[in-house]
C-alpha positions as CSV (number, residue, x, y, z in Angstrom):
1,X,33.7,5.3,-7.2
2,X,31.7,8.5,-7.8
3,X,29.2,6.5,-9.9
4,X,28.7,4.0,-7.2
5,X,28.1,6.8,-4.7
6,X,25.6,8.4,-7.0
7,X,23.8,5.0,-7.5
8,X,23.6,4.5,-3.8
9,X,22.2,8.0,-3.3
10,X,19.5,7.4,-5.9
11,X,18.5,4.1,-4.3
12,X,18.3,5.7,-0.9
13,X,16.1,8.5,-2.3
14,X,13.4,5.9,-3.3
15,X,13.6,4.2,0.0
16,X,13.2,7.5,1.7
17,X,10.0,8.2,-0.3
18,X,8.6,4.9,0.9
19,X,9.5,5.7,4.5
20,X,8.0,9.1,4.2
21,X,4.6,7.5,3.6
22,X,5.2,4.7,6.1
23,X,7.6,6.0,8.7
24,X,6.8,3.2,11.1
25,X,8.7,0.9,8.8
26,X,12.0,2.4,10.0
27,X,11.4,0.3,13.1
28,X,10.9,-2.8,10.9
29,X,14.2,-2.2,9.3
30,X,15.8,-3.1,12.6
31,X,14.5,-6.7,12.1
32,X,14.9,-6.9,8.3
33,X,18.6,-6.3,7.8
34,X,19.2,-4.3,4.6
35,X,22.6,-5.9,4.1
36,X,21.2,-9.4,4.1
37,X,17.8,-8.6,2.5
38,X,18.3,-5.5,0.2
39,X,15.7,-6.9,-2.2
40,X,13.0,-7.0,0.5
41,X,13.4,-3.3,1.0
42,X,13.8,-2.4,-2.7
43,X,10.6,-4.3,-3.4
44,X,8.7,-2.3,-0.8
45,X,10.0,1.0,-2.3
46,X,9.0,-0.3,-5.8
47,X,5.5,-0.9,-4.6
48,X,5.3,2.6,-3.3
49,X,6.5,3.9,-6.7
50,X,3.7,2.0,-8.5
51,X,1.0,3.0,-5.9
52,X,2.1,6.7,-6.2
53,X,1.8,6.5,-10.0
54,X,-1.6,4.9,-9.8
55,X,-3.2,7.3,-7.3
56,X,-0.9,10.3,-6.8
57,X,-0.8,11.7,-10.4
58,X,-3.8,13.8,-11.3
59,X,-3.2,13.9,-15.0
60,X,-4.1,10.4,-16.5
61,X,-1.8,10.8,-19.5
62,X,1.2,11.5,-17.2
63,X,0.3,8.4,-15.0
64,X,0.0,6.2,-18.1
65,X,3.4,7.4,-19.4
66,X,5.0,6.6,-16.1
67,X,3.3,3.2,-15.8
68,X,4.3,2.4,-19.4
69,X,7.9,3.1,-18.4
70,X,7.6,0.7,-15.5
71,X,6.0,-2.0,-17.7
72,X,9.0,-1.8,-20.1
73,X,11.4,-1.8,-17.2
74,X,10.0,-4.8,-15.5
75,X,9.6,-6.7,-18.7
76,X,13.2,-6.2,-19.6
77,X,14.7,-6.6,-16.2
78,X,14.5,-10.4,-16.2
79,X,17.2,-10.5,-18.9
80,X,19.0,-7.1,-18.5
81,X,19.0,-6.7,-14.8
82,X,17.2,-3.4,-15.0
83,X,18.1,0.3,-15.4
84,X,16.3,1.7,-12.3
85,X,18.2,1.5,-9.0
86,X,15.3,-0.4,-7.4
87,X,15.0,-2.9,-10.2
88,X,18.8,-3.5,-10.2
89,X,18.8,-4.4,-6.6
90,X,15.7,-6.6,-6.9
91,X,16.9,-8.5,-10.0
92,X,20.3,-9.0,-8.5
93,X,18.6,-11.5,-6.2
94,X,17.9,-15.0,-7.5
95,X,14.4,-15.0,-6.1
96,X,13.4,-12.3,-8.7
97,X,14.1,-14.8,-11.4
98,X,12.1,-17.5,-9.7
99,X,8.9,-15.3,-10.0
100,X,7.1,-15.5,-13.3
101,X,7.4,-12.5,-15.6
102,X,3.6,-12.0,-15.8
103,X,3.6,-11.6,-12.0
104,X,6.0,-8.7,-12.3
105,X,3.9,-7.0,-14.9
106,X,0.5,-7.6,-13.2
107,X,0.6,-4.6,-10.8
108,X,1.5,-2.2,-13.6
109,X,-1.3,-3.5,-15.9
110,X,-3.8,-3.4,-13.0
111,X,-2.7,0.2,-12.2
112,X,-3.3,1.3,-15.7
113,X,-6.7,-0.4,-15.9
114,X,-8.0,1.4,-12.8
115,X,-6.9,5.0,-13.8
116,X,-10.3,5.9,-15.1
117,X,-12.3,4.4,-12.2
118,X,-14.9,6.7,-10.7
119,X,-16.4,6.6,-7.2
120,X,-17.5,3.2,-6.2
121,X,-21.2,2.4,-5.5
122,X,-20.7,1.0,-2.0
123,X,-18.1,-0.3,0.3
124,X,-18.1,-3.8,-1.1
125,X,-17.5,-2.4,-4.6
126,X,-14.6,-0.3,-3.2
127,X,-12.9,-3.5,-2.1
128,X,-13.6,-5.2,-5.5
129,X,-12.2,-2.2,-7.3
130,X,-9.0,-2.1,-5.2
131,X,-8.5,-5.9,-5.5
132,X,-6.7,-6.1,-9.0
133,X,-3.9,-3.7,-8.2
134,X,-3.4,-4.4,-4.5
135,X,-4.0,-8.1,-5.1
136,X,-1.2,-8.1,-7.7
137,X,1.2,-6.3,-5.4
138,X,0.3,-8.7,-2.6
139,X,0.9,-11.7,-4.9
140,X,4.3,-10.4,-5.9
141,X,5.3,-9.6,-2.4
142,X,4.1,-12.9,-1.0
143,X,6.0,-14.9,-3.6
144,X,9.1,-12.9,-2.9
145,X,9.0,-13.3,0.9
146,X,7.6,-16.9,1.1
147,X,7.7,-18.5,-2.3
148,X,5.3,-19.1,-5.2
149,X,3.1,-21.6,-3.3
150,X,2.2,-19.2,-0.4
151,X,-1.3,-17.8,-0.6
152,X,-1.5,-14.0,-1.0
153,X,-5.2,-13.8,0.0
154,X,-4.7,-12.2,3.4
155,X,-2.0,-9.8,2.1
156,X,-4.3,-8.7,-0.7
157,X,-7.2,-7.9,1.6
158,X,-5.1,-5.9,4.1
159,X,-3.3,-4.1,1.3
160,X,-6.7,-3.0,-0.1
161,X,-7.9,-1.9,3.3
162,X,-4.8,0.2,4.0
163,X,-5.3,1.8,0.6
164,X,-8.9,2.7,1.5
165,X,-7.9,4.0,4.9
166,X,-5.2,6.2,3.4
167,X,-7.7,7.5,0.7
168,X,-10.1,8.4,3.5
169,X,-7.4,10.4,5.3
170,X,-7.1,12.5,2.1
171,X,-10.8,13.1,1.9
172,X,-10.6,17.0,1.9
173,X,-7.7,17.1,-0.6
174,X,-9.4,14.7,-3.0
175,X,-13.0,16.0,-2.8
176,X,-12.8,17.3,-6.4
177,X,-11.4,14.0,-7.9
178,X,-13.5,11.6,-10.0
179,X,-12.9,8.8,-7.5
180,X,-14.0,9.8,-4.0
181,X,-12.8,8.1,-0.8
182,X,-16.4,7.6,0.3
183,X,-18.7,5.4,-1.8
184,X,-21.8,6.8,-3.5
185,X,-24.3,5.0,-1.2
186,X,-22.6,6.5,1.8
187,X,-22.7,10.0,0.4
188,X,-26.4,9.7,-0.5
189,X,-27.3,8.3,2.9
190,X,-25.8,11.2,4.7
191,X,-26.8,13.8,2.1
192,X,-23.2,14.9,1.4
193,X,-22.1,17.0,-1.5
194,X,-18.5,17.4,-2.6
195,X,-18.3,20.8,-1.0
196,X,-19.4,19.4,2.3
197,X,-16.5,16.9,2.2
198,X,-14.1,19.8,2.7
199,X,-15.6,21.1,5.9
200,X,-16.4,19.5,9.3
201,X,-20.0,18.7,10.0
202,X,-22.3,16.1,11.6
203,X,-23.1,14.4,8.3
204,X,-19.4,14.2,7.3
205,X,-18.5,12.8,10.7
206,X,-21.3,10.2,10.5
207,X,-20.2,9.1,7.0
208,X,-16.5,8.8,8.0
209,X,-17.4,6.9,11.1
210,X,-19.5,4.4,9.1
211,X,-16.6,4.0,6.6
212,X,-14.2,3.3,9.5
213,X,-16.6,0.7,11.0
214,X,-16.8,-1.1,7.6
215,X,-13.0,-1.0,7.4
216,X,-12.5,-2.4,10.9
217,X,-15.1,-5.2,10.2
218,X,-13.2,-6.2,7.1
219,X,-9.9,-6.1,8.9
220,X,-11.3,-8.6,11.5
221,X,-12.5,-10.8,8.6
222,X,-9.1,-10.7,7.0
223,X,-7.5,-12.5,9.9
224,X,-9.4,-15.6,8.8
225,X,-8.0,-15.5,5.3
226,X,-5.2,-17.8,4.3
227,X,-1.6,-16.7,3.7
228,X,1.3,-15.0,5.6
229,X,2.1,-11.3,5.7
230,X,5.5,-9.8,5.0
231,X,7.1,-8.0,8.0
232,X,6.3,-4.7,6.3
233,X,2.8,-5.6,5.3
234,X,2.1,-6.9,8.9
235,X,3.3,-3.7,10.5
236,X,1.4,-1.5,7.9
237,X,-1.8,-3.5,8.6
238,X,-1.5,-3.3,12.4
239,X,-0.7,0.4,12.2
240,X,-3.7,1.1,9.9
241,X,-6.1,-1.0,12.0
242,X,-5.1,0.8,15.2
243,X,-5.4,4.2,13.5
244,X,-8.9,3.3,12.3
245,X,-9.9,2.2,15.8
246,X,-8.7,5.4,17.4
247,X,-10.3,7.5,14.7
248,X,-13.7,5.7,14.9
249,X,-13.9,6.7,18.6
250,X,-13.0,10.3,18.1
251,X,-15.4,13.2,18.0
252,X,-13.8,14.3,14.7
253,X,-12.6,11.2,13.0
254,X,-10.9,12.9,10.1
255,X,-8.7,15.0,12.4
256,X,-7.9,11.9,14.4
257,X,-6.8,10.1,11.2
258,X,-4.6,13.0,10.1
259,X,-3.0,13.7,13.4
260,X,-2.5,10.0,14.1
261,X,0.1,9.7,11.4
262,X,2.5,8.4,12.4
263,X,2.9,7.0,15.9
264,X,6.0,4.9,16.6
265,X,7.0,3.8,20.1
266,X,7.5,0.6,22.1
267,X,4.2,-0.8,20.8
268,X,5.5,-0.4,17.2
269,X,8.7,-2.1,18.1
270,X,6.9,-5.1,19.7
271,X,4.7,-5.4,16.6
272,X,7.7,-5.3,14.3
273,X,9.5,-7.9,16.4
274,X,6.4,-10.2,16.4
275,X,6.0,-9.8,12.6
276,X,9.7,-10.6,12.0
277,X,9.5,-13.7,14.3
278,X,6.4,-14.9,12.4
279,X,8.3,-14.5,9.1
280,X,11.3,-16.4,10.3
281,X,9.1,-19.2,11.8
282,X,7.2,-19.4,8.5
283,X,10.5,-19.7,6.5
284,X,11.9,-22.3,8.9
């Protein structure tokens, strides 16, 4: 009994880490019942673990070690059921075994491949650089929610856009990293040095505003791409798009981005309800 309680506490700790990054998803959990769909929630928390390993660890060798562990775990989970609390919940569901083994490994391999990436040349290159990891996560998620035949194209694009928005939000903290949230062409156009990224100024504001404009344009384009969104992905995308819109119109866009996290109210509830209704309609 004690062991079961400990396992439940460990599982909840990973779910809490996901919700700490995306607190608006607490509203979505009202419409995605954890008793009926525990794998849906565990998969979202697993995605957060992989993203955190890919972007949140500053020492590449530590990130590689963690990702190698996940590669071994996901490779063996098909037959063993897994050792990690999240993997155990996911592979207790038959749909996990309906997904090809290489699809489970793809996000981990993509995460390792992008660890040494530097700052992208321009916005289009940023999207291309984010595509392998976030596309692999989107393909896995879409297959889980909707089956292997569903297109992950739209989910892949909005996943990349949300990543770039979150990276922009951390502009000051990550100004000394090899991979900057603003592309090189944008830094050059506005004459920005790394030191200037840490302090408010007209040039920094103009560069951030231009980045937000590109993100919003790409978000509008994403609506024309094929494929459904999971409830969690749809809510994340709507939240990110609204945050980008609000920040683009602010006098200090970075402050607006940072203070705009998170906002949950009636609008979030309606968005989550609409996303859940679209999911159920798609499955019917």
